[in-house]
N, C-alpha and C positions, 0 to 999 in steps of 0.2 A: 130443092128449095133451100134457101138460105135461112139459117136459124138466127133469130135475134136474141141477143143477150140483154136481159132486163136488168137495169140498174136499180138498186133499192132507192126508195125515196128518202128524203132527209128525215122525215118523221119515223120511218121504219128503222133507220140507222140509230136514231136517238133512243127508241124503245129497246132495241137489241142491246145497247150498251148499258142501260140502267141495271139490269139484273147482274151483269158481269161486275159492275162497280160495287154492287152490294155484296157479292161473294168475296171480292177482294177485301172489302172492309171487314167482313166477318172473319176471314182468315187472319187478317192483321190483328184484330181484337183478340182472337184465340191465341195467337203467338205471344201477344203481350201478356195475356193471363197466365200462360204456361211458363214464360221466361223466369219469373221470380221463383218458381218451384225448382227448376233445373239448375240455376246459377250456383247456389251454395254447394251442391253436390260436386259440380265441376271444380270449384275452388278447393274443396277438401281433397279431391282426388289429385289435383295438381300439387298441392302442398305435400301430400303423402309421397308422390313420385319423386318430388324434388328432395325430400328428406332421405329417401332411400338412395338416390343417386349421390347425394352429398356424403352419406355414410360410407358408401363404397369407395368414393374418391379419397376420403380421409383415411380409410383403412389401407388403401394402396400406397398413399403417400407415406403413412406411418411405417409401413413395412419396408418401403424402399429407402426412405430417408432416415431410418432409426439410427444407423451408425454415424451419420453426418450432422443432421440438423438438430435432432432431439437429444440423443444420449451424449454426443460429443461435448457440446457446450454445457448441457445440464450436469454432466458428470464432473466437469471442471469446476463449474460455479458452486455446486452443492457439496462436493467432496474433495477433489484433488487439489484445488487451489489453496485451501487452508492448510492441507498437509504439506504442500510444496513450500508455502511461506514459512511454516515451522521448520522444515528441513533446512532452508536457507539460513534462518536465524540460528539454529543449533550449530550449523557448520561454521558460521562466522564467529560465534562465541568460542567454539572449540579451537579455532585457528588463532584466537587471541584478542578479538575485539570485546569491548565491555558488554555486560548484560543489559546496559541501558540503551542499546541501539534499537532502532525501529526499522521494519522492513515494509516497503510499500510497493505494490505492482504499478507499472507504468500504464498498463491497459486498464482504462476506466470502465469500459463496457465489454461484456463478454462477447458481444457481436463482433468486436474488433480484434478478438484474440487470434493470433497466428497459430493455426493448428491444422493437421491433416488427419484423415481417417480412411481406413480401408478394411475390407472384410477378407479374412483368410479362412480357407477351408482347413479342416483339421490336419490334413497331410502337409499343407503349406505351413501351418503354424508350427508343427513339429520340426520342419526343416529350419524355420526361423529361430527356434529356441536352441538349436545346435550351435548357432553362431553367437547367441546372446546367453551367456551362462546364467545370468540372474533370472531370466525367464524360465530356464530349464528347471529351476527350483520350485516353480509354482505350477508346473504343468499338471501335476497330480491333483491340484485343486479345481481344475476345469473339467467340464463335462466332455468326455471323450466322444469324438465323432460329430460334435456340434460346432457350427461356425463360430469363429472367434473374431471379435472386432479389435483393431489395433489403432490407437490414437497417439499422436505426437504433438505435444504442446510446447511452444516456445514463448517464454516470457522474460522481460527485463524487470529487475527489482532495484529500486533506489534505497540506499542505506543512509539513515540519518542518525546523527549523534548530537544531542543538545540542539535539535531542530535545524542542524546544519547538514547538508548532503555531503557525505564523505566518499561515497563510491557507488558504482552500479554493477550488478552481477547479472549474468544471463543463465537461465535454467532451461534445460530440455527435458521434459517429463514424458516418458513413454508408458502408456497404459494398455493393458489388454483386458477385455471385458466380454461377457456373454449375456445376452438379453434374457437371462432366467432370473427369477426373483428369489432372494433369500432374505427373509425378514423385511419384505416389501422394498428391497433395494437391489439394483443390478449387481451381479457378482463381478468384481474387478480386482486387479492387482497393478501396481505401478512402480517405477523406479525413476529417480531424478538425478541428473548430472548437472553440476554447477560449474560454470566457467567464471573464474575470477579475473579482474582487470590486471593488466601487466604490472601495475605498481602496487599490487595488493600486499606483497611481502614487506615492502618498504612502509606501507601504511600501518600494518600490524606492528612492525618494529618501532615506529615512531610512537604509536600509542603505548606499547609496552614500556618503553623507556620513560615516557611521561607518567604513566600510571605507577611504575616502580619508584620514580623520583618523588612523586606526591605522597606515596605510602611511607617512604623513609622519612620524609620531612615532617609527616604527621606524628612520628614517634621520637625523632631526635631533633634537637635544636642546639647548635653550637653557641655558647655564650662568651663570657669574657675570659681573658688570659692575663697573667702577670708573671714577674720573675721573683724568685725567692732563693736565698742561699741554701745549700744543701745541709741537712742535719745528719747525714749518714757518716758513719766512721770509716766507711769503705771508699767513698767518693766525695770530693769537695767541689764538683762541677755545679754551676748554677742551675737551678731548676726552672723549667718552663711549666707553669701551673695552668691547667685548662679546666674550665667549668662548662658543663653542658647538662641539658635536661633529657630525661628519657621517660616515655610513657609505656606502661605495660598494656598493650592492646589485645593480649590473649585472654582466654577464658579461665586460665589457671595462674597460680603463683609462678612467677618466672624471674630469672636473674638477667640483668643487662648483657652479661657476657655471652649468653646463648641467643641473643637477638641482634646486637649491633657490635661492630668492631671499630674502635676509635684509635687512630694512630697519628703520630706527629713526625714530620720530616724537615730536615734542614740540609740545604744544598743537595737535595735529591736522595739523602740517606736517612733511613728510619732512625729515630732517637730511641734510646733505651728508656724504659719506664721505671719509675721508682714505685715498686709495688708496696712499699711500707709507708707511703705517704698517708697521713691521717685524713680521712674523709667521712662525713656523716653517713653517706651511703656508698658502699663499694660495689664493684662490678659483679661480685659473687653473691650479693644479698638478694634474697627472694622478696619480690615486691608483689603486692596484691593486685588483681586485675583492675584496670582503669586508673591506677594511681600514677601520678607524675612525680618524679624525684629529681633532685639536683646532684650530680655526681662530679667529683673533683679528681682529676688524674694529673700526675706530675711526670715530667720527662727531663732527662739530663741533656743540657745543651752541649753541642760540640764547640760552639763559639757564641759570643754575645753580640755579633754583628749581623750575620745572615738572617733573613726572615724565616719564620717557621710556618709551614703549611700543615693544617690539620685536615685529615680525611676520615669521614665516617661512612661506613658501608654496612650492608646487611651481613650478618654472621655467615650465612650460607651463600654469599654472592658468587663464590667460585663455581657454584652449580647453576647460576642463573644465565639465561641467554642474553638478557639485557640488564646487567647489574646497575643499580643506582649508586650515586655517590654524592655526598655533601662535602664541600671544601671551603676552607676559610684560611686566609693568609694573614699572619700577624707580623708587623714590623717591630723590631727590637730597638727602642730608643728611650 
């Protein structure tokens, strides 16, 4: 016999679906009531996991990048740059430039600094110090067996005098450091090599000549000159009489003869001086500090036609690299 499959009526279908819709509604309402309770806990747990992950990542980056990103630039910016700048200034003044110079780095931002960094194992560092004598002197200050970081900084410095740029020098600063703390600072040592421009010696020589010239001119000023007959019983040659001022710029009583040397020449030949010529202040007189006096010296002419050239120099000019000289030529008429 063939079985007949009974299809539910429309009314039965509607009745069967109503309880199911109610159950779904109850479940939805229950989920909505529970959601506000679980949500804060999920958020806190997410933030906690994120913070832990960030801390781990930061620690790894700090450990890996210490010698390059953190210590390298920080060490230069906070410590080595100022010492390198002072080293450049001291070297330039020692070489002969004036103390009024200023030194300015060309690199405005530490991020743009040209430098390299690498890590050396202790054995590698000892081999490195054998070729670098200066670093062999500081090896005892480092902690043996611990990794050493080596940095090389290259910087250009502009040199100014009276707000005018006069030169540019390059420095290569090599530093060694260990990430151990002494008084809250990383332990490090460094040495700087300065490369001067090719015209540096000429620049120093020009400045020294100018400085010596200005210094001499501030102490001596050649004045007037005239001719007088000689009053000496030994010589009847006409006298060339010169007047000049001298200022004692020392801190003690001093005589002009120990500071300046004034001589007269005619036709390229030095004239003999009349040491007995009467003058208010003589070259042997002790003058108080800061006082300016007028000195008169007389010389015997070889003829009364050729002009006379007067030369004033520092007394110790023979020992100066760039001696200063004041000259004045007088025509006899």
